[in-house]
C-alpha positions in Angstrom: 116.7 -96.1 -155.9 116.7 -98.5 -152.9 119.7 -100.7 -152.2 118.9 -104.4 -152.3 118.4 -106.0 -149.0 121.4 -107.9 -147.7 121.2 -111.7 -147.4 122.6 -113.6 -144.5 124.5 -116.7 -145.4 124.2 -119.3 -142.7 125.6 -122.8 -142.0 123.1 -125.3 -143.6 121.5 -128.0 -141.6 123.5 -131.0 -142.6 122.1 -133.1 -139.8 125.0 -132.7 -137.4 124.3 -131.8 -133.8 127.8 -130.8 -132.8 130.1 -127.8 -133.5 131.9 -127.5 -136.8 135.1 -125.8 -137.7 135.6 -123.1 -140.4 138.4 -124.4 -142.6 138.9 -121.9 -145.4 137.2 -119.0 -147.1 137.1 -119.5 -150.9 136.2 -115.9 -151.7 137.0 -112.5 -150.1 134.6 -109.7 -149.3 133.9 -107.7 -152.4 134.1 -110.8 -154.6 131.2 -111.3 -157.1 129.6 -114.8 -156.7 127.0 -116.8 -158.4 124.1 -118.5 -156.6 125.2 -121.9 -155.3 128.9 -121.1 -155.7 131.0 -122.5 -152.9 132.3 -119.7 -150.7 133.4 -121.4 -147.5 134.7 -124.8 -146.4 133.8 -126.3 -143.0 134.9 -129.5 -141.5 132.7 -131.7 -139.3 133.5 -135.2 -138.2 136.6 -135.2 -140.5 134.4 -134.4 -143.5 134.8 -131.3 -145.6 131.5 -129.5 -146.4 131.0 -126.4 -148.5 128.7 -123.5 -147.7 127.4 -121.9 -150.9 126.1 -118.5 -151.8 122.4 -118.1 -151.4 122.0 -115.8 -154.4 124.0 -114.1 -157.1 125.7 -110.9 -155.9 128.7 -109.6 -154.0 130.0 -111.0 -150.7 129.9 -108.0 -148.3 131.6 -109.4 -145.2 132.7 -112.5 -143.3 131.0 -113.0 -140.0 133.5 -115.7 -138.9 137.2 -116.3 -139.3 139.1 -119.4 -140.4 139.5 -121.9 -137.4 136.3 -120.5 -135.7 133.7 -122.9 -134.4 130.2 -122.6 -135.9 126.9 -124.4 -135.5 123.9 -125.1 -137.8 122.0 -121.9 -138.6 124.8 -119.5 -137.6 125.4 -116.5 -139.9 128.9 -116.8 -141.6 128.7 -114.0 -144.2 126.6 -111.3 -145.7 125.7 -111.0 -149.5 124.4 -108.1 -151.5 122.2 -109.4 -154.3 123.2 -108.2 -157.8 123.2 -109.5 -161.4 126.3 -111.4 -162.3 128.7 -109.4 -164.5 130.6 -111.6 -166.9 133.2 -108.8 -167.6 
């Protein structure tokens, strides 16, 4: 059986043309997340924004660390799609 293809989670286009700062990860690698669940907080122009999971699955790895500078479209994490287990 084939492994599901990994999904890149990127910084959304919020309409800002300047660098943003990674504030805080809300989940750790290996954590099961639901689609649209907040996984990362980023600040831009003194406003706190949330990056959400693109699908339901398990967060595989962070691609950036807290306090890193990121830009629109930059990959910040990798997600392995999987059904959500309520256990």
